[in-house]
N, C-alpha and C positions, 0 to 999 in steps of 0.2 A: 943678521936680518937688518932690512933697509927700514927705515922707520917710516910709517904713512904719515903722507902731510895732513894739514888738518883740514884739508877739505873731504877728505874720507872720514873722518870723525863722525861727523852727524848720520852718514849714510849708514855706518857700523850699529851705531847706536838704535837706528830705526830697523835694523836688520836682527838686534838682539832682541826688541821690545817683540818684533814679530814672531820671531822664535818661540819666546816664552808664553806668546799668546796671553790675552786676557785671563785675568783671576776667576776659578770657579765661583759662581752664586752660589749666595748660601741660602739655604732652603728655609723657608716661612716657618716651620715647627722648630729647628736647631736657632733660629734668629729668635723668634719668640720667647723662647728657653732662656736663651742667653741675656737678652735684655730685661726680663721679668727678675732674674735671679742678682741685678746690678741695680742698685737705687739711684745711681748717677744717671744711667742710660734711661730708666724707666721716666725720670724727671726732664727727660729731652723733650722737645715739641716734636711733633710728627714728622714735621720737613727735616729735624735735626737727626732724628733717627734713620731716616731715608738717606740723608746725606753721609751718616757714619757706616752703614751696611756695606758699600763698595768699599770704603777705606779700610774697614776690618778683612774684607776679602782681599785687598791687594796686600794686607800685613801679612797677613797667612800665606800667601803666595811667595813673597820676598826673604819673609824671615824665617830662619830656624828657631825652632824653641827647643831647648836643650835641657830637660830636666837633670839633675844633678845630685850625688849624695843620696841616690835610693829612691829620691822621689819620681813618683810617676803620675802624669798628667795624661788624663784621658780626650777625646777629641773636644767634647765639652768644657773641660776646663783650659784647653788650649783656646778656643773661642771666646770664654770670658776674659782671659790673659790679654786677647788683642783687642777686644772692646774696650777694656780700659786705656790700654797703650794707644788707643786712637783717638781717644776724647779729645785731648788737645790739638788733633787736625783738623775739628770740623770747620774751621776758619782757615785754614792754610791748605788742605786737600795733600795731595797723595806726595808733594814735592817735600813734606815734612819727614818722609821715611829715606830720603837720600844719606848715603855716606856710610851704612853700617848693614851688617845681616844676620846678627845672629842675638838670641835672647836667652840668657842662660839664668834657669830658676833653680834656686836652694829650698829646700825645704824649711829653712829658717835663717835667722841673721846668719851671717858668715864671716870668718875673719879674715883679716889681710894683713900683711907685713908692712910698714911704712918706715921710711928713713928719712933724714935730712942732715943736711952738714950746716951747722949756724957759721955766724961771722967769723968765728973764731978757727974755724975749721974742724970744730967737733961733729963727730957722726953722732946723729941720735937714732935709735931704731925701738921702735914699738910696735904694738899690735892693736889695731881699730877693729871692733865688732859692728857690721854694716847690716843694714835692711836693704840698701840696693846700692847701684853704680852705674854711671854711664860715662865711658870713654870716648871721646869726641869722633873717633873712628875705628873703635872695637865695638865690643858687645855690651847689650844692656844689661844689667845683673839685679835679679829681684829676690826676696825672698817671699815665697808663697804664704807662710803662714801670716806674716805681717799683712799681706795684701787681702788676706781673709780677714784678718784683726779690722781693717779698714772699711769693708764691706759689712761687717757687724754693726758698725757705728760710723754711717756713712755722713752726719752731720757734724763730726768730730774736729774738721780741720785739715785731717790727713787721708793721701791717697797715695801710696808708694810709684803706681804707675805713670799717674799725672808727672809727680816731682821728676823721676828719672826723666820721661820724655821731655819734660822741659828743657832739661840739660841737652838733651839732644837739639832742640829747635834751637837753642842759645847756640852750639856750635856751628850750625850751619853755614856762618859768614869766617868760618875759620877763626873764632874766638870766643871762649867761653867767659862770656864777662858781663852776664844778666839782660844784655840785648840781643832778641834775634835779628835775622835780615829784615829790615824795614825800607821804605821808600826813606828819603834823606829827613823831609820835613817831618813824618811822623817820629822817625829817629830822634831830631833835635829834642821835640817835646818829650819822648820817653826818657832820654837820658836826665833831661831837668827833672821829671817829676819822679822818677825811681830814685834819683841821687838824693834827691829832698827829702824823701821817706826814708830811704834808707839810713842817711846820715842820723833822722831824728831816732829812727828805732836803736841804731848803735848808742847814742846819748843815752836814751832810756836803759837799756840792758847794763852800760857801764855803771850808771846811778845805782844799778839794782832795783830799777822800779818795775813794777807790771808791764806787760806788752800786750796788747790787742791779739796780735798773731805770734804763733811760735817761734819763741827768741831766738831760735835756731837760724832764722832767717836773717840775722845779722853777722854769721858766721862770713859772709863775703856778697859783693852784689850777685853773683849767679846763684847762690842759695836764697838769696832775699828774692829774686824772680822765681826761683821754681818752689818756694814755700807760699810765695803769693800766688802761683798757680793752683797750687793745692786749695785754697781757700776761694779761689772762683768758682771750682766745682763743686766742695764741699760746704762750704759756709759762706757763701757772698755775701749775707747780710753784715757778717763781723767785719770783712773786709772793706765794703763799702762805707759802713760806718765810721771805721778808723782811717781809711787811705781810701776816698773815693776818686781820686785822680787815678790811682792805681788799678781799681774796681772798673773805671773808663778804658783803661788801655787793654787791659785783661778782655774784655766784653768786646772789644773792637778785632783784638787777634784771635779770641776762641769764638765768638759769639755769645748769644745770651748764655747765663749758667742755668743748669737744670733747677727744676724747684722740688725740692724734697720736702 
């Protein structure tokens, strides 16, 4: 088959958007029920909630939510999941949904097989237990039990859906490196400030000292960004006190944090 020229691609994209249509609106009763059940959504301003609503509708239109291992999710649960996943899109918009199509939801933490060949050529294999995972061009994977635990303790610094969605945003520029797509000038200040605070965190962890945010953030720059994103939505006061420059960047990226 002859390949279409580049000039046809925008036309095809517009046609596809037309065929898919606009996402179905979320009726008031369902929306208010979902918001009332989620402390972070309740803590948003009225304007932020109105911005969030069409993002959630688009998420539900574009993403297939696939419960596995016997888990069953009704419409209300799927709506709550979508709200949590869309929190990081408040300042970014629907472009943050680009590049993937499925959410896989396990009843609880799940196990994955890992392997690594070291410098000596020796293959190491092990099993990890995970609450969530985000593949750059693949599905978003979440543990329903861990999400419910986050909701039950909303100011503890944890929000699994936000963490994994931060990874998805990070990957939008083709590299999962702790920096989402940003204008050039902002990217430079972002890289400077994030590297500075990441290095300081790693030094504290290596020295066995207490850290203000979850020490898992020291695993890599991309985990630092994802963990800091969780704190933006769940414990912004701790993030601002410990890392004011990071708090400023995330407020610019995501909008003002919710008031819990």
